[in-house]
N, C-alpha and C positions, 0 to 999 in steps of 0.2 A: 504493500500500500504506500502511496506517496505521503511524505511528511507534510503536515499542515500546521504544526506548531512545535516550538522547542521549549522545553522545561529544563532549567539549569540549576545546579547546586552552586554555591559560592566558594566556600573554603576548600582549597585543594583543586578547584575546578576553574573558576574564573580568576581566582586569587590565591596567593600563597598561604599555606597553613601557618608559616612562621609569622606572618603579619598578625594573624588572630592571636596566636600563642604568645608572641613576644611584644606586641604593642597593645592590642585591644584588651586582652584579659588583664595584664598588669595595671593598665590605666584604670579599668573598672574596679579592680581590687583596692587600689589606693584611694580612689575618689568616693567609694561607697559610703564610708562613715560620715563625711561632710555632706554628701548628697542627702542621705536619710535624715540627718540632723536638721538640714535646712528645708527639706520638702516633704518630710515624712507624713505631714498632716494633709497634704493634697490628696483628694479622692483617688486620682489616677495612680498615685504612688501607694497610698494606704491599702488599696485593694490587694496589691501583690504582697505587701509586707504582712498583711493579715493572713493571706493564703499560706505563706511560709510559716507563720506562727501557729496556725491551726494544724499544719502537717507535723509540727514538732511539739505537740503537747500543749498548745495554747500559750506559749511564752508571751509575756507582755512587755519585755524590755527590748527596745529597738536595737540596743547595742548587741544583745544576744542574737537577734535576727540577722544583723549585719555579719556577725561571726559565722553563722550558718551559711549565709550567702557567699562569703569569702571562701569557706571550705568547699562549697559547690564549685566555685570558680577553679580552685586548685584541682578538683577532681574532673573538671570539664564535664560537669553534669548537664544533661540536656533537659533542664526544667523550665517550663513555660514562665513561671514567675521570675526566675533568675534572668531569662532572656529578655523579658519585658523591662526589668529594672536596668539591666546592662544597656539596653537600647537608649534609655533616657539619659544615662550617664555619658554614653558615647556621643549623644547629641551635643552635649556641652563641649566635648573635646573637638568635634568637627566644626562647630560654630566658632570656637575660639582658635581654629586653625592650628591646633596642637599636633595634628597629623592629617594625612589624606589616606584614603583606602587604596591598598595595592591592587592593581589589575595587571594580569599578565599581558605583555605587549601584543600577543596574537589574539587576545580575547575581544578587545574593543572593536578592531576592524571586522572580525567575523560577525559579531553581534550586529554591527551596523549593516553589513552586507546581507545578512539574513532578514533583517527588518526591511531593507530596501527591496528585497525579493518578495515581500508580501507575507512573510511568516510572522505571526504573533509570537512574542517571546514572554516567558513566564519564569519566575524565580521560585524555587522551593528550597528553603534552608531551615536549619534548626534555630537560627537567629530569628528574633521577632520581625514581623513585617515592618514596623517603624525603623528597626535597626538596618534592615535590608535597604530601605529607601535612603537612609542616611549614608550607608556604605556606597551605593552607586551614585548618590547625589554629590558626594565629595571624594571622588576617585582620582587617582593619578591621571586618568584620561579625561577628567572633567565630569560634568553632570550627565550621567548615562540613563537617568530615570525615564526620559521620554521614549527610550527604546522598548520599555516593558509594558505589556498589557495587563499584567496581574502579578500578585505576590501571594505566596503561601508559606506558612510556618507550621509549627507542631500543633497548632490548634486544629488543623485539618487531620492530624494523626501522626504517628511516628513514621520516620523515613524508611524504616525497615519493615513496614507493614503494607501489604498489597492494597488493603482497603483505602489507604491514604491516597494512592494514585487513582483508584476508582473515583474517589470524591473529587479530586482535581479535574479529571476528565469530564465528570458530570458538570462541574462548575463552569468549565470553559466551553462546554458543549461541542467537544470534538472527540470522536471515537479514540479509545486508547491506542489502537494500532497506528493512528496517524499522528501521534505525539512522540517526539524523540526526547528522552531524558539523558542529560549529561551529568556524570558524577565521577568522583574519584573513589567512591566507596562501593566495593563489589556487592556488599549485602544490600545496599540501597537499590542498586541496579537489579539484583535478583528479585526484590519485591516489586519493582516497577515492571519487570518482564512478566512476573506472575499475573500482574493486572492487565497485561496485554500491550504495554508500551514498547516501542523500539528503544534500544539502549546503546550508549557508548561509554566505555571506560576511559576517562581522561587520566592518563598515567604519566604525570609530569615528573621529569627527572629531578627537578629541584625539591620536590616533596617526597618522591619515592625513588631513591637512588638505585634500588634493586628492581628492575623491570618486572612487571607482573604479566607474564606471558603464559601460554599453555593453560594448564589446569587452573593456575592462579587467577586467570581472567574470567573463569566460570562461563566461557563461551560468549562473552560480550565482545563486540567490536572494540578494539583498543587503539587509541591514538595518544600521541604525546603533545599535541597542540591542536587548538581549535581550527587551525589552517588545514588540518588533515581530516576533518569531519566531512564525509562525503554524503551529501543529501540527495544527489541525483536530480537537482532542480533543472 
């Protein structure tokens, strides 16, 4: 079937894992205490702090909640509350020009070319939708948000669950077989394939020095650059 839409991951796919690990996570960890102290009573922030508190026995001290969140950052836990709060903290960093988001040199030209060819582009990342918009809005390649037609995070479901991709396909009203999912995580690609999506393993040498070929690729088409993604347009 022809590809009619592209769904892409971010970390390790459009952008380096090291940027997230070495820049974004440490920034959020350092900034969280002051952020919660200053904005913890705002409803949009309180919602997520209370969710963390409820999950941890109903703790009522925000300092304890911050410590839990910092521990989750250290564990790289994919928790919706953490991702939402991180996104708010990163917003301050982007707006203050403390950093710009890393984009691989081949990613932006390919995304632009696919968009110009009439393919709608979507993002599916464990980071919250606001964080995704900030990321692409303040990238090394400039504001890329106009390229995308939609955004999905873990509120649609886990990235290693086939049902999540079913929901995305239903949401964008395109048959799964006509959606191409790009990711660096084999298990995510396995779930997408189970839901009927076409898949490509983005196996970047900067992030994965040991090539994942043969059985390690689980039968997914493998590329090392967006420039190598063949769509047959």
